[in-house]
C-alpha positions in Angstrom: -13.8 -9.2 -0.9 -16.8 -7.3 -0.6 -15.1 -3.6 1.0 -12.1 -2.8 -0.1 -9.4 -0.3 0.4 -10.3 3.1 -1.1 -6.9 3.0 -2.5 -7.5 -0.3 -4.6 -7.9 0.9 -7.6 -5.2 3.4 -8.4 -3.0 1.7 -6.6 0.4 1.1 -8.3 1.3 -2.3 -7.0 -0.9 -4.0 -9.2 -0.2 -1.7 -12.2 3.3 -1.7 -12.1 5.8 -3.3 -9.3 3.4 -6.7 -9.5 2.6 -6.3 -12.7 2.9 -9.8 -14.2 3.2 -11.4 -11.1 -0.4 -12.7 -10.5 -0.4 -15.3 -7.4 2.1 -12.3 -5.4 -1.0 -9.9 -6.5 -3.4 -12.2 -5.5 -1.8 -12.6 -2.0 -1.5 -8.7 -1.6 -5.2 -7.8 -2.6 -6.6 -11.1 -0.1 -3.8 -10.3 2.3 -4.0 -6.2 2.6 -6.6 -5.2 0.5 -9.6 -6.7 2.0 -12.1 -4.8 4.4 -10.6 -5.7 7.7 -7.1 -5.9 6.5 -6.2 -2.7 4.9 -5.7 -0.4 7.6 -2.4 -2.5 8.2 -0.8 -1.8 4.3 1.8 0.3 4.6 0.7 1.8 1.7 -2.5 3.0 3.3 -1.0 4.0 6.2 1.6 6.3 4.5 -1.2 8.0 2.5 -3.2 8.5 5.2 -0.2 10.4 6.8 1.2 12.4 4.2 -1.7 12.5 1.2 1.0 10.3 -1.1 2.7 7.2 -1.3 5.8 6.1 -2.7 4.8 3.6 -6.0 7.6 1.5 -4.9 6.2 0.9 -1.6 4.6 -3.0 -0.4 1.6 -3.0 1.8 4.5 -5.2 3.9 7.7 -3.3 3.7 9.8 -3.7 6.6 10.2 0.1 7.2 7.6 1.7 9.7 5.3 4.4 8.1 7.9 7.2 10.4 10.8 5.5 8.2 9.4 5.5 4.7 8.3 9.4 5.5 12.0 10.2 6.6 13.5 8.5 3.6 11.4 9.5 1.4 10.8 13.0 2.4 7.0 13.2 2.6 5.3 15.5 5.0 2.8 14.3 7.2 -0.9 16.0 6.7 
């Protein structure tokens, strides 16, 4: 992977939610952190829209960005 999501290094998914789940974490990195894929990550989209993302939101959340924002009472930038 030559380029990746600008949030990759500090993403709590790999330091918390998926810690110890190496295969699952690798799959998320491959499908959501790569240069062409990270714009489809719900975590990335929510952070772009609000400046923050709740730590338990997965990259492939079934919730829409608007639903996540509403559920967590986030404010759009």
